[in-house]
Backbone of each chain as ProteinMPNN parsed JSONL, in Angstrom:
{"seq_chain_A": "MTVTVRLFASVADAAGCRRLDLPLTEGETVAQVRARLLERYPQLGRFVPVLLYALDEEYVADTAVVPDGATLALIPPVSGG", "coords_chain_A": {"N_chain_A": [[136.154, 100.59, 88.163], [132.544, 100.791, 88.637], [129.698, 102.147, 89.678], [126.055, 101.84, 89.145], [123.656, 104.187, 90.302], [119.977, 103.582, 91.178], [117.622, 106.436, 90.909], [114.018, 107.033, 92.818], [110.92, 108.255, 92.533], [110.49, 110.562, 95.379], [112.787, 111.061, 95.808], [114.034, 110.952, 93.562], [112.999, 113.364, 92.106], [113.922, 114.966, 94.415], [117.002, 115.146, 93.623], [117.146, 115.654, 91.558], [117.659, 113.978, 89.354], [117.274, 110.292, 88.019], [119.258, 108.432, 87.492], [122.615, 107.59, 88.165], [125.871, 107.131, 87.789], [128.662, 105.981, 89.56], [131.955, 106.516, 90.597], [133.377, 103.164, 91.592], [135.271, 101.845, 94.315], [136.987, 98.813, 95.294], [135.207, 96.684, 97.417], [133.898, 98.019, 98.734], [130.902, 99.275, 100.757], [127.45, 99.299, 100.388], [126.628, 101.524, 102.589], [128.86, 103.128, 101.975], [129.18, 103.701, 99.826], [126.865, 105.297, 99.585], [127.324, 107.588, 101.698], [129.21, 109.133, 99.555], [127.462, 109.573, 97.444], [125.771, 111.25, 98.658], [127.473, 113.17, 99.208], [127.401, 114.488, 96.6], [124.737, 114.943, 96.815], [123.479, 116.735, 98.823], [121.068, 117.394, 99.355], [119.554, 114.692, 99.52], [119.734, 113.771, 102.449], [117.73, 113.67, 104.144], [116.176, 111.834, 103.568], [117.728, 109.536, 104.4], [116.777, 108.026, 106.485], [114.648, 106.483, 105.903], [114.88, 104.909, 103.842], [115.359, 102.172, 101.737], [118.061, 99.843, 100.836], [118.465, 98.065, 96.936], [120.318, 95.862, 95.752], [120.645, 95.314, 92.46], [117.876, 94.671, 92.024], [117.558, 93.31, 94.478], [116.473, 93.108, 97.966], [118.411, 94.269, 100.408], [121.088, 94.862, 103.356], [122.534, 98.08, 104.435], [125.04, 97.372, 104.975], [125.514, 95.598, 103.021], [128.503, 94.445, 100.72], [129.351, 96.095, 97.491], [129.245, 95.146, 94.021], [131.32, 95.262, 91.842], [129.946, 96.47, 88.496], [127.586, 97.11, 89.289], [123.861, 97.613, 90.196], [122.904, 99.891, 92.115], [119.58, 100.325, 94.063], [118.136, 103.113, 95.628], [115.118, 102.957, 98.04], [112.77, 104.529, 98.487], [109.81, 104.524, 101.181], [107.569, 102.142, 99.767], [104.399, 102.491, 97.671], [102.59, 101.142, 96.359], [99.524, 99.898, 94.346]], "CA_chain_A": [[135.171, 100.048, 88.998], [131.996, 101.395, 88.68], [128.322, 101.371, 90.522], [124.812, 102.693, 88.729], [122.747, 104.574, 91.233], [119.366, 104.61, 90.839], [116.846, 106.925, 91.859], [112.652, 107.214, 92.103], [109.79, 108.771, 93.22], [110.729, 111.314, 96.296], [114.286, 110.996, 96.278], [114.325, 111.472, 92.512], [112.613, 114.444, 92.678], [115.121, 115.947, 95.227], [118.068, 114.823, 93.41], [116.586, 115.926, 89.702], [117.929, 112.419, 88.128], [117.114, 108.974, 88.099], [120.186, 107.506, 87.252], [124.043, 108.366, 87.766], [127.078, 105.983, 87.417], [129.702, 106.358, 90.602], [133.011, 105.386, 90.707], [133.624, 102.018, 93.387], [136.718, 101.049, 95.363], [137.395, 97.406, 95.605], [135.435, 96.14, 98.694], [133.361, 98.886, 99.611], [129.721, 98.624, 101.291], [126.032, 100.29, 100.563], [126.427, 102.908, 103.421], [129.828, 103.488, 101.93], [128.766, 104.54, 98.434], [125.09, 105.881, 100.222], [127.999, 108.788, 102.015], [129.678, 109.91, 98.706], [126.509, 110.384, 97.199], [125.389, 112.61, 99.549], [128.134, 114.666, 99.451], [127.184, 115.46, 95.519], [123.507, 115.424, 96.849], [123.555, 116.515, 100.271], [119.33, 117.22, 99.684], [119.004, 113.634, 99.928], [120.243, 113.374, 103.843], [116.39, 113.726, 105.046], [115.882, 110.524, 103.059], [118.163, 108.223, 104.652], [116.253, 107.291, 108.069], [113.577, 105.455, 105.462], [115.408, 104.227, 102.913], [115.464, 100.579, 101.91], [118.12, 99.425, 99.306], [118.127, 96.966, 96.364], [121.41, 95.763, 94.762], [120.567, 94.276, 91.361], [116.982, 93.995, 92.28], [117.569, 92.162, 95.137], [116.99, 94.196, 99.038], [119.988, 94.207, 101.324], [120.878, 95.841, 104.11], [123.132, 99.034, 103.86], [126.445, 96.598, 105.119], [126.67, 95.15, 101.964], [129.406, 94.869, 99.685], [128.789, 96.511, 95.95], [130.141, 94.447, 93.286], [132.125, 96.012, 90.078], [128.933, 97.063, 87.7], [125.984, 96.318, 90.18], [123.204, 98.671, 90.164], [122.679, 100.156, 93.727], [118.33, 101.552, 93.97], [117.302, 103.537, 96.847], [113.717, 102.682, 97.445], [112.031, 105.178, 99.618], [108.551, 103.473, 101.328], [106.59, 101.827, 98.99], [103.122, 102.995, 97.802], [101.941, 100.802, 94.866], [98.428, 99.198, 94.6]], "C_chain_A": [[134.026, 101.099, 88.948], [130.298, 100.843, 89.215], [127.469, 102.432, 89.626], [123.97, 102.731, 89.765], [121.511, 104.547, 90.556], [117.691, 105.26, 91.469], [115.401, 106.858, 91.787], [111.572, 108.165, 93.227], [110.202, 110.091, 93.917], [112.245, 111.748, 95.442], [114.661, 111.336, 94.692], [114.05, 112.553, 92.176], [113.477, 115.623, 93.082], [116.35, 116.002, 94.558], [118.161, 115.882, 91.914], [117.337, 115.223, 88.849], [117.688, 111.597, 88.6], [118.153, 108.138, 87.975], [121.658, 108.34, 87.252], [125.29, 107.066, 88.016], [128.216, 106.777, 88.319], [130.944, 105.682, 90.094], [133.088, 104.332, 92.176], [135.065, 101.479, 93.178], [136.317, 99.741, 95.659], [136.74, 97.342, 97.13], [134.258, 97.284, 99.36], [131.886, 99.158, 99.718], [128.654, 100.227, 100.71], [126.217, 101.551, 100.937], [127.741, 103.637, 102.932], [129.517, 104.556, 100.772], [127.573, 105.406, 98.593], [126.393, 107.622, 100.325], [128.785, 109.542, 100.827], [128.718, 110.139, 97.94], [125.702, 111.279, 97.522], [126.198, 113.649, 99.614], [128.133, 115.069, 97.934], [125.552, 116.104, 95.977], [123.096, 115.7, 98.441], [121.987, 116.58, 100.753], [118.831, 115.414, 100.125], [119.05, 112.975, 101.426], [118.714, 112.887, 104.322], [115.909, 112.177, 104.674], [115.949, 109.1, 103.69], [117.605, 107.417, 106.032], [115.011, 106.397, 107.425], [113.958, 104.879, 104.119], [115.995, 102.93, 102.681], [116.906, 100.528, 100.627], [118.01, 98.261, 98.833], [119.827, 96.874, 95.363], [120.786, 94.573, 93.553], [119.67, 93.481, 91.479], [116.766, 92.986, 93.433], [117.851, 93.274, 96.891], [118.131, 93.624, 99.569], [120.357, 95.244, 101.961], [122.361, 96.451, 103.855], [124.673, 98.413, 104.127], [126.908, 95.958, 104.131], [127.614, 95.45, 100.982], [128.747, 95.037, 98.462], [129.689, 95.739, 95.02], [130.077, 95.526, 92.196], [130.635, 95.841, 89.178], [127.408, 96.775, 88.187], [125.248, 97.78, 90.212], [122.843, 98.961, 91.521], [121.311, 100.949, 93.482], [118.385, 102.002, 95.165], [116.151, 103.977, 96.683], [113.169, 103.513, 98.779], [110.472, 104.181, 99.706], [107.778, 102.982, 100.531], [105.307, 102.358, 99.14], [102.26, 102.326, 96.62], [100.712, 100.559, 95.494], [97.178, 100.383, 94.449]], "O_chain_A": [[134.353, 102.263, 89.178], [129.816, 99.711, 89.188], [127.885, 103.559, 89.359], [123.489, 101.704, 90.244], [121.439, 105.187, 89.507], [116.891, 104.695, 92.216], [115.085, 106.594, 90.627], [111.665, 108.53, 94.399], [110.33, 110.984, 93.079], [112.484, 112.652, 94.642], [115.66, 112.042, 94.559], [115.075, 113.092, 91.758], [113.722, 116.698, 92.536], [116.982, 117.014, 94.861], [119.063, 116.597, 91.477], [117.687, 115.655, 87.751], [117.743, 111.68, 89.827], [117.972, 106.99, 88.382], [121.89, 109.37, 86.618], [124.965, 106.058, 88.643], [128.646, 107.888, 88.01], [131.029, 104.66, 89.414], [132.919, 104.627, 93.359], [135.691, 100.935, 92.268], [135.276, 99.569, 96.293], [137.408, 97.792, 98.061], [133.9, 97.184, 100.533], [131.419, 99.321, 98.59], [128.881, 101.435, 100.645], [126.106, 102.537, 100.208], [127.876, 104.772, 103.388], [129.58, 105.785, 100.786], [127.316, 106.226, 97.713], [126.417, 108.503, 99.465], [129.052, 110.707, 101.121], [128.93, 111.242, 97.434], [125.021, 111.993, 96.787], [125.89, 114.79, 99.959], [128.857, 116.045, 97.736], [125.142, 117.23, 95.695], [122.461, 114.89, 99.116], [121.537, 116.169, 101.822], [117.925, 115.092, 100.894], [118.535, 111.88, 101.653], [118.571, 111.779, 104.838], [115.326, 111.466, 105.493], [115.195, 108.128, 103.719], [118.046, 106.346, 106.447], [114.378, 105.658, 108.18], [113.085, 104.383, 103.407], [116.992, 102.556, 103.298], [116.747, 101.154, 99.578], [117.638, 97.324, 99.538], [120.255, 97.682, 94.54], [120.556, 93.376, 93.724], [119.754, 92.263, 91.324], [115.984, 92.037, 93.383], [118.857, 93.946, 97.115], [118.695, 92.606, 99.168], [120.17, 96.388, 101.547], [123.254, 95.806, 103.305], [125.566, 98.965, 103.484], [128.088, 95.648, 103.972], [127.625, 96.541, 100.412], [127.747, 94.372, 98.191], [130.892, 95.711, 95.279], [129.207, 96.312, 91.821], [130.215, 94.695, 89.338], [126.423, 96.349, 87.584], [125.849, 98.854, 90.244], [122.385, 97.98, 92.107], [121.395, 102.022, 92.883], [118.757, 101.153, 95.976], [115.772, 104.827, 95.878], [113.205, 103.06, 99.922], [110.039, 103.427, 98.835], [106.797, 103.723, 100.581], [104.877, 102.698, 100.242], [101.365, 102.938, 96.039], [100.505, 100.784, 96.686], [96.002, 100.066, 94.625]]}, "seq_chain_B": "MLVLVTEDELRPEEAIAAVASPRAGAVNLFLGVVRDHNKERAVRYLVYDAYPEMAEKVMREIVTEACARFALLDCAVLHRTGPLQIGETSLLIAVSSGHRAESFEGGHWLVNEIKKRVPVWKKEVWANGEEWVEGPESLGLQQAPASMR", "coords_chain_B": {"N_chain_B": [[102.188, 81.71, 85.193], [100.94, 85.59, 84.868], [102.876, 88.274, 85.305], [103.329, 92.286, 85.368], [104.141, 95.33, 84.758], [103.68, 97.901, 83.32], [103.047, 100.703, 81.503], [100.419, 100.884, 79.865], [97.056, 101.036, 79.585], [95.084, 98.601, 81.895], [93.778, 95.494, 81.664], [91.078, 93.791, 81.972], [90.133, 91.296, 81.237], [92.666, 90.418, 80.273], [93.695, 89.38, 82.487], [92.233, 87.655, 83.481], [92.268, 85.415, 81.727], [94.295, 85.043, 81.345], [95.166, 82.979, 83.813], [93.235, 81.072, 83.051], [92.284, 77.482, 83.808], [92.073, 74.476, 83.012], [91.147, 72.865, 85.51], [90.267, 74.714, 87.326], [87.283, 75.779, 89.934], [87.226, 78.442, 91.067], [87.861, 81.89, 89.828], [89.272, 84.514, 90.891], [88.83, 88.022, 90.879], [90.699, 91.467, 91.55], [90.164, 94.757, 91.509], [92.212, 97.467, 91.579], [91.372, 100.834, 92.158], [91.603, 104.417, 90.661], [90.688, 106.893, 93.292], [88.688, 109.653, 93.768], [89.861, 111.023, 96.43], [91.53, 111.082, 98.741], [92.012, 110.757, 102.68], [90.039, 112.899, 103.047], [90.911, 115.039, 101.647], [90.748, 116.383, 97.858], [91.654, 114.294, 95.502], [93.419, 115.15, 92.139], [94.595, 113.414, 90.198], [96.254, 110.578, 90.278], [99.915, 110.113, 89.561], [102.291, 107.249, 89.052], [105.031, 106.006, 89.694], [107.779, 103.445, 89.114], [110.517, 101.064, 90.011], [110.639, 98.983, 87.693], [111.974, 96.564, 86.676], [112.691, 95.374, 88.98], [110.184, 95.25, 90.579], [108.529, 93.876, 89.003], [110.107, 91.548, 89.202], [109.85, 90.993, 92.14], [107.547, 90.628, 92.6], [107.148, 88.191, 90.994], [108.009, 86.443, 93.213], [106.287, 87.05, 95.272], [104.216, 85.751, 94.185], [104.853, 83.521, 93.218], [105.227, 82.528, 95.919], [102.286, 82.482, 97.419], [100.775, 80.991, 95.716], [102.055, 78.657, 96.798], [101.211, 78.689, 99.254], [98.477, 79.063, 99.227], [97.376, 77.578, 97.617], [96.978, 77.719, 94.951], [96.004, 77.696, 91.875], [96.883, 79.674, 89.588], [97.996, 82.367, 88.995], [97.762, 86.196, 88.259], [99.232, 89.422, 88.028], [98.847, 92.763, 87.846], [100.392, 95.955, 87.08], [100.272, 99.076, 86.805], [101.297, 102.347, 85.646], [102.198, 105.559, 85.303], [100.707, 108.552, 84.698], [97.413, 108.203, 85.991], [93.623, 108.952, 85.572], [90.933, 109.221, 87.687], [89.345, 107.009, 88.466], [90.514, 105.155, 86.477], [92.191, 101.978, 86.516], [94.54, 100.63, 89.01], [95.79, 98.574, 89.628], [95.674, 95.216, 89.219], [94.622, 92.055, 89.796], [94.162, 88.848, 89.254], [93.163, 85.508, 90.258], [92.972, 82.309, 90.104], [92.176, 79.187, 91.464], [91.198, 76.056, 93.364], [88.571, 75.783, 94.504], [86.195, 78.622, 96.051], [87.393, 79.524, 98.091], [90.036, 79.35, 98.655], [90.885, 81.069, 96.454], [89.757, 83.807, 97.341], [90.937, 84.184, 99.675], [93.81, 83.847, 99.134], [94.161, 85.927, 96.75], [93.559, 88.306, 98.283], [95.468, 87.873, 100.275], [97.623, 88.694, 98.49], [97.542, 91.198, 97.512], [97.774, 92.654, 99.857], [100.785, 92.037, 100.008], [102.164, 92.83, 97.938], [101.351, 96.016, 98.401], [102.97, 96.307, 100.147], [105.667, 95.22, 99.992], [106.668, 95.715, 96.829], [108.121, 97.445, 94.515], [107.09, 100.434, 94.078], [105.392, 103.517, 93.941], [103.318, 106.118, 95.064], [102.103, 109.112, 93.258], [99.893, 111.78, 94.489], [98.165, 113.691, 92.937], [97.048, 117.881, 93.551], [94.02, 120.416, 93.588], [96.489, 121.928, 94.464], [98.405, 121.716, 94.729], [101.37, 118.869, 95.018], [101.913, 115.412, 96.113], [104.58, 113.05, 96.591], [102.958, 109.475, 97.906], [104.605, 108.731, 101.096], [103.836, 106.945, 103.528], [103.272, 105.87, 106.2], [102.509, 103.278, 106.514], [103.744, 102.227, 104.497], [106.438, 101.453, 105.955], [106.424, 99.391, 107.302], [108.403, 97.313, 105.903], [110.843, 98.557, 106.443], [111.521, 97.706, 109.007], [111.833, 95.362, 109.022], [113.958, 92.466, 109.263], [116.695, 92.635, 106.034], [116.539, 89.838, 104.979], [114.123, 89.1, 104.614], [112.891, 90.542, 103.723]], "CA_chain_B": [[102.079, 83.006, 85.703], [101.127, 86.518, 84.069], [103.378, 89.499, 85.765], [103.675, 93.007, 84.066], [104.125, 96.631, 84.99], [103.213, 98.464, 82.154], [102.406, 102.435, 81.011], [99.407, 100.772, 79.162], [95.689, 100.036, 80.485], [95.093, 97.422, 82.578], [92.141, 94.762, 80.413], [90.891, 92.521, 83.416], [89.912, 89.937, 80.564], [93.585, 89.648, 80.056], [94.366, 88.645, 83.672], [91.314, 86.226, 83.483], [92.335, 84.497, 80.315], [95.926, 84.541, 81.864], [94.807, 82.639, 85.103], [92.175, 79.713, 83.194], [92.568, 76.124, 83.753], [90.462, 73.297, 83.387], [91.0, 72.751, 87.194], [90.164, 76.069, 88.287], [86.577, 76.122, 90.079], [86.797, 79.897, 90.707], [88.662, 83.109, 89.445], [88.688, 85.554, 91.837], [89.505, 89.004, 89.79], [90.206, 92.349, 92.119], [90.94, 95.562, 90.578], [92.458, 98.878, 92.848], [91.114, 102.008, 91.052], [92.115, 105.915, 91.56], [89.674, 107.575, 93.943], [88.749, 111.058, 94.306], [89.905, 111.417, 97.628], [92.483, 110.763, 100.33], [91.912, 111.756, 103.877], [89.419, 114.232, 103.065], [91.471, 115.919, 100.186], [90.335, 116.337, 96.909], [92.61, 114.063, 94.061], [92.939, 115.779, 90.559], [94.876, 112.407, 89.171], [97.95, 109.788, 90.457], [101.256, 110.068, 89.005], [102.71, 105.966, 89.612], [106.336, 105.783, 89.646], [108.16, 102.229, 89.543], [111.295, 100.118, 89.444], [110.194, 98.051, 86.411], [112.617, 95.276, 87.037], [112.725, 94.756, 90.914], [108.835, 95.046, 90.847], [108.33, 92.24, 88.323], [110.588, 90.452, 90.222], [109.098, 91.136, 93.414], [105.509, 90.407, 92.176], [107.148, 86.755, 90.827], [108.49, 86.237, 93.808], [104.794, 87.277, 95.735], [103.017, 85.043, 93.628], [105.1, 81.88, 93.687], [104.413, 82.437, 97.534], [101.073, 82.868, 97.147], [100.865, 79.623, 95.056], [102.169, 77.366, 97.71], [100.626, 79.166, 100.789], [97.128, 79.303, 99.471], [97.04, 76.258, 96.922], [96.325, 78.462, 94.014], [96.712, 77.325, 90.401], [97.695, 80.287, 88.869], [97.694, 84.168, 89.208], [98.294, 87.308, 87.168], [99.452, 90.703, 88.738], [99.514, 93.636, 86.571], [100.183, 97.536, 87.933], [100.345, 100.534, 85.755], [102.445, 103.073, 85.699], [102.419, 107.074, 84.627], [99.516, 109.002, 84.968], [95.614, 107.703, 85.755], [92.439, 109.752, 85.958], [90.256, 108.829, 89.059], [88.319, 105.39, 87.866], [91.193, 104.6, 85.838], [92.502, 100.619, 87.029], [96.016, 100.871, 89.066], [96.212, 97.445, 89.946], [94.958, 94.332, 88.467], [94.743, 90.74, 90.103], [93.542, 87.351, 89.028], [93.828, 84.562, 90.858], [92.42, 81.043, 90.324], [91.779, 78.192, 92.531], [90.133, 75.053, 92.825], [87.57, 76.075, 95.058], [86.62, 79.779, 95.949], [87.806, 79.917, 99.539], [91.216, 80.176, 98.267], [90.841, 82.197, 95.681], [89.252, 85.285, 98.067], [92.135, 84.176, 100.633], [94.926, 84.383, 98.313], [93.605, 87.2, 95.862], [93.522, 89.424, 99.433], [96.612, 88.252, 100.781], [98.748, 89.309, 97.615], [97.037, 92.604, 97.624], [98.666, 92.984, 101.324], [101.831, 91.802, 100.087], [102.262, 93.49, 96.568], [101.376, 97.262, 98.51], [103.954, 96.088, 101.41], [106.897, 94.661, 99.203], [106.835, 95.801, 95.76], [108.746, 98.845, 94.742], [106.364, 100.995, 92.994], [105.282, 104.946, 94.376], [101.975, 107.133, 94.303], [101.94, 110.689, 93.906], [98.792, 112.573, 94.559], [98.14, 115.788, 92.56], [95.666, 118.095, 94.49], [94.254, 121.333, 92.773], [96.987, 123.424, 95.012], [100.126, 120.842, 95.001], [101.201, 117.265, 94.863], [103.088, 114.939, 97.407], [104.618, 111.458, 96.783], [102.631, 108.994, 99.142], [105.068, 107.516, 101.795], [103.268, 106.643, 104.483], [103.564, 104.852, 107.655], [101.54, 102.082, 105.641], [104.755, 101.298, 103.551], [107.046, 101.283, 106.248], [106.651, 97.81, 107.851], [108.989, 96.307, 105.791], [111.716, 99.129, 106.707], [111.744, 97.227, 110.113], [111.981, 93.647, 108.685], [115.464, 92.225, 108.015], [116.849, 92.407, 104.679], [116.425, 88.229, 104.312], [112.62, 88.588, 105.506], [111.513, 91.595, 102.177]], "C_chain_B": [[102.148, 84.126, 84.775], [101.628, 87.99, 85.379], [103.855, 90.437, 84.855], [103.54, 94.336, 84.91], [104.564, 97.54, 83.869], [102.519, 100.266, 82.164], [100.908, 102.241, 80.423], [98.007, 100.484, 80.193], [95.45, 99.121, 80.298], [93.638, 96.891, 81.734], [92.292, 93.759, 81.372], [90.516, 91.253, 82.666], [91.4, 89.247, 80.168], [94.061, 88.644, 81.19], [93.35, 87.561, 83.773], [91.727, 85.111, 82.519], [94.1, 83.816, 81.007], [96.034, 82.993, 82.938], [93.803, 80.61, 84.477], [92.656, 78.375, 83.38], [91.275, 75.607, 84.028], [90.318, 72.769, 85.209], [90.379, 73.301, 88.459], [88.457, 76.047, 88.91], [85.996, 77.918, 90.311], [87.649, 80.531, 90.68], [88.268, 84.181, 90.172], [89.324, 87.244, 91.318], [89.509, 90.721, 91.155], [91.183, 93.415, 90.916], [91.139, 97.041, 91.713], [92.421, 99.975, 91.805], [91.287, 103.09, 91.979], [90.966, 106.19, 91.809], [89.879, 109.113, 93.681], [89.233, 111.416, 95.124], [91.313, 110.615, 98.273], [92.576, 111.381, 101.268], [91.671, 112.951, 103.623], [90.242, 114.744, 101.685], [91.31, 115.745, 99.161], [92.027, 116.056, 96.349], [92.066, 114.681, 92.987], [93.283, 114.34, 89.933], [95.921, 111.616, 90.182], [98.891, 109.552, 88.979], [102.008, 108.412, 89.742], [104.009, 105.93, 88.928], [106.959, 104.364, 90.034], [109.616, 101.873, 89.065], [110.854, 98.89, 89.038], [110.648, 96.476, 86.593], [112.696, 94.44, 87.877], [111.042, 94.605, 90.711], [108.543, 94.035, 90.425], [108.815, 91.225, 89.149], [110.138, 90.361, 91.794], [107.795, 90.069, 93.497], [105.8, 88.834, 91.79], [107.303, 85.96, 91.834], [107.013, 85.744, 95.107], [104.115, 85.849, 95.369], [103.047, 83.409, 93.961], [104.717, 81.726, 95.187], [103.137, 81.898, 97.485], [100.337, 81.603, 96.801], [100.618, 78.66, 95.868], [101.291, 77.564, 98.94], [98.607, 78.246, 100.609], [96.418, 77.953, 98.135], [96.415, 76.826, 95.836], [96.587, 78.15, 92.652], [96.746, 78.723, 89.383], [97.188, 81.597, 89.587], [98.108, 85.304, 88.245], [98.431, 88.482, 88.105], [99.786, 91.764, 87.789], [99.528, 95.217, 87.459], [100.89, 98.352, 87.054], [101.039, 101.601, 86.453], [102.535, 104.755, 85.444], [101.186, 107.319, 85.236], [98.244, 108.44, 85.323], [95.084, 108.506, 86.765], [91.701, 108.899, 87.202], [89.454, 107.964, 87.842], [89.625, 104.314, 87.429], [91.783, 102.869, 86.999], [94.331, 100.774, 87.379], [96.693, 99.472, 89.118], [95.284, 96.379, 89.488], [95.583, 93.026, 89.222], [94.236, 89.785, 89.749], [94.162, 86.445, 89.615], [92.84, 82.937, 90.405], [92.674, 79.678, 90.792], [91.105, 77.131, 92.356], [88.744, 75.295, 93.227], [87.811, 77.816, 95.825], [87.152, 80.49, 97.262], [89.009, 80.459, 99.514], [91.493, 81.116, 97.701], [90.549, 83.586, 96.575], [90.629, 85.023, 99.183], [93.416, 84.883, 100.001], [94.883, 85.52, 97.69], [93.9, 88.461, 97.473], [94.981, 89.456, 100.138], [97.733, 88.765, 99.778], [98.257, 90.47, 97.452], [97.957, 93.126, 98.147], [100.015, 93.225, 100.536], [102.444, 92.686, 99.137], [102.529, 94.958, 97.333], [102.831, 97.324, 99.627], [105.33, 96.255, 100.898], [107.236, 95.501, 97.428], [107.542, 97.232, 95.317], [108.335, 99.59, 93.229], [105.977, 102.299, 94.101], [104.233, 105.811, 93.969], [102.2, 108.353, 94.487], [101.114, 111.049, 93.776], [99.111, 114.076, 94.087], [97.289, 116.123, 92.946], [95.501, 119.238, 93.098], [94.919, 122.242, 92.942], [98.306, 122.398, 95.047], [100.323, 119.41, 94.628], [102.181, 116.638, 95.839], [102.921, 113.499, 96.708], [103.876, 110.713, 98.374], [103.872, 108.2, 99.944], [104.882, 107.659, 103.06], [103.389, 105.917, 105.471], [103.125, 103.385, 107.42], [103.004, 101.167, 105.147], [106.142, 101.363, 104.754], [107.272, 99.956, 107.555], [107.865, 97.093, 107.363], [110.652, 97.128, 105.942], [112.151, 98.608, 107.717], [111.797, 95.837, 110.109], [113.712, 93.476, 108.202], [115.852, 91.901, 106.639], [116.101, 91.141, 104.266], [114.805, 88.267, 104.48], [111.546, 89.55, 103.874], [111.125, 90.522, 100.975]], "O_chain_B": [[103.026, 84.099, 83.912], [100.819, 88.525, 86.137], [104.518, 90.136, 83.863], [102.708, 94.297, 85.817], [105.738, 97.822, 83.625], [101.613, 100.717, 82.864], [100.157, 103.217, 80.431], [97.988, 99.876, 81.263], [95.423, 98.522, 79.223], [92.724, 97.6, 81.312], [93.273, 93.048, 81.593], [90.538, 90.186, 83.279], [91.54, 88.066, 79.851], [94.594, 87.545, 81.041], [93.757, 86.483, 84.206], [91.41, 83.939, 82.72], [94.69, 82.737, 81.068], [96.88, 82.115, 82.766], [93.743, 79.536, 85.076], [93.791, 78.266, 82.917], [90.228, 75.841, 84.632], [89.309, 72.39, 85.803], [90.108, 72.961, 89.611], [87.913, 76.544, 87.924], [84.954, 78.468, 89.956], [88.579, 80.162, 91.398], [87.158, 84.711, 90.133], [90.521, 87.412, 91.552], [88.415, 91.059, 91.607], [92.096, 93.247, 90.107], [90.265, 97.47, 92.465], [93.179, 100.073, 90.839], [91.241, 103.123, 93.209], [90.07, 105.954, 90.998], [90.95, 109.673, 93.446], [89.327, 112.631, 94.953], [91.778, 109.517, 97.968], [93.093, 112.497, 101.21], [92.424, 113.916, 103.757], [89.623, 114.594, 100.632], [91.729, 114.609, 98.938], [93.047, 116.735, 96.462], [90.874, 114.842, 92.725], [92.43, 113.905, 89.159], [96.42, 112.391, 90.998], [98.659, 109.061, 87.875], [102.242, 108.439, 90.95], [104.083, 105.832, 87.703], [106.746, 103.993, 91.188], [110.001, 102.245, 87.957], [110.692, 97.908, 89.761], [109.923, 95.482, 86.638], [112.758, 93.212, 87.81], [110.743, 93.411, 90.721], [108.252, 93.115, 91.189], [108.199, 90.297, 89.673], [110.264, 89.294, 92.395], [107.371, 89.154, 94.203], [104.914, 88.051, 92.132], [106.893, 84.805, 91.718], [106.787, 84.647, 95.617], [103.611, 85.053, 96.161], [102.291, 82.564, 94.441], [103.948, 80.844, 95.568], [103.039, 80.671, 97.523], [99.403, 81.193, 97.49], [99.616, 77.948, 95.939], [100.739, 76.63, 99.522], [97.922, 77.469, 101.274], [95.246, 77.63, 97.942], [95.244, 76.488, 95.661], [97.726, 78.481, 92.321], [96.565, 78.451, 88.196], [96.308, 81.782, 90.428], [98.954, 85.011, 87.399], [97.64, 88.482, 89.048], [100.774, 91.741, 87.055], [98.723, 95.481, 88.353], [102.051, 98.183, 86.681], [101.281, 101.658, 87.659], [103.756, 104.903, 85.484], [100.64, 106.599, 86.072], [97.941, 107.955, 84.234], [95.417, 108.794, 87.915], [92.187, 107.805, 87.491], [89.118, 108.272, 86.699], [89.784, 103.153, 87.806], [91.646, 102.915, 88.221], [95.204, 100.952, 86.53], [97.846, 99.236, 88.757], [94.093, 96.672, 89.377], [96.803, 92.878, 89.297], [93.127, 89.978, 90.245], [95.389, 86.347, 89.654], [91.665, 83.069, 90.748], [93.63, 79.115, 90.258], [90.394, 77.024, 91.356], [87.811, 75.069, 92.456], [88.908, 78.296, 96.113], [87.296, 81.7, 97.433], [89.319, 81.543, 100.01], [92.212, 82.015, 98.138], [91.344, 84.494, 96.333], [91.298, 86.04, 99.371], [93.896, 85.996, 100.219], [95.709, 86.326, 98.119], [94.581, 89.468, 97.279], [95.589, 90.466, 100.493], [98.748, 89.252, 100.277], [99.221, 91.003, 96.902], [98.823, 93.824, 97.618], [100.412, 94.378, 100.368], [103.356, 93.374, 99.594], [103.666, 95.399, 97.164], [103.539, 98.319, 99.78], [106.068, 97.182, 101.231], [108.422, 95.729, 97.192], [107.313, 98.158, 96.095], [108.757, 99.53, 92.075], [106.315, 102.031, 95.254], [104.129, 106.239, 92.82], [102.47, 108.826, 95.592], [100.873, 110.897, 92.579], [99.779, 115.037, 94.469], [96.358, 115.321, 93.021], [96.184, 119.252, 92.074], [94.757, 123.293, 92.322], [99.252, 122.842, 95.697], [99.474, 118.817, 93.963], [103.132, 117.264, 96.308], [101.896, 112.909, 96.366], [104.074, 111.116, 99.52], [104.17, 107.086, 99.513], [105.6, 108.38, 103.753], [103.904, 104.879, 105.057], [103.442, 102.463, 108.172], [103.278, 99.98, 105.321], [107.165, 101.285, 104.075], [108.139, 99.814, 108.417], [108.436, 96.323, 108.136], [111.634, 96.463, 105.614], [113.364, 98.802, 107.8], [111.805, 95.181, 111.151], [114.401, 94.002, 107.328], [115.349, 90.918, 106.095], [115.21, 91.18, 103.417], [114.294, 87.148, 104.447], [110.451, 89.413, 103.327], [110.398, 90.873, 100.045]]}, "name": "protein", "num_of_chains": 2, "seq": "MTVTVRLFASVADAAGCRRLDLPLTEGETVAQVRARLLERYPQLGRFVPVLLYALDEEYVADTAVVPDGATLALIPPVSGGMLVLVTEDELRPEEAIAAVASPRAGAVNLFLGVVRDHNKERAVRYLVYDAYPEMAEKVMREIVTEACARFALLDCAVLHRTGPLQIGETSLLIAVSSGHRAESFEGGHWLVNEIKKRVPVWKKEVWANGEEWVEGPESLGLQQAPASMR"}
């Protein structure tokens, strides 16, 4: 099982990448995937207080369960327009 | 409905044509353009990043909501990404309605909701540095429950 993580803007700059695949365990939540992401990219920790999350292009809470093959996006505060 | 995230130049006539309707008595057009300063600091240019698939999906949701709330006939929302120079159009919105009041109100509401909810980000590039704009105006969404976003 895998989850594709997508990063944007300041978060992508800090990580030095925009997309990566992580192995996924059955029943894992967004918060649990985030914790494993932070082990690999500790520099992303400072964004956590302002991040939103989207699973397959839908905003979700970090308690949501991540389905196999899902795309999890980390969404920093938006500033379009 | 026309909704698009693109690196190409935005053309107002394309948005106007997309919302044309024989029932329309008004078409309201809004252009968000790149200005040469922000909070007293000189801006050289902007770079926009987006999550294009989700941005277009959220834009469609906002347009559907706007059409119902303001009795609009049709809407076009286009957002440009990549590097944009001073004076270039980053956001283009056209709204058609039977009468002018709805087109003004609906267009105004659309701009506000797009800035609040759509996953697009701007980076300001100055003479001596650069920074992603992630100000307090974007944090309203962070405080809303997931079902309200």
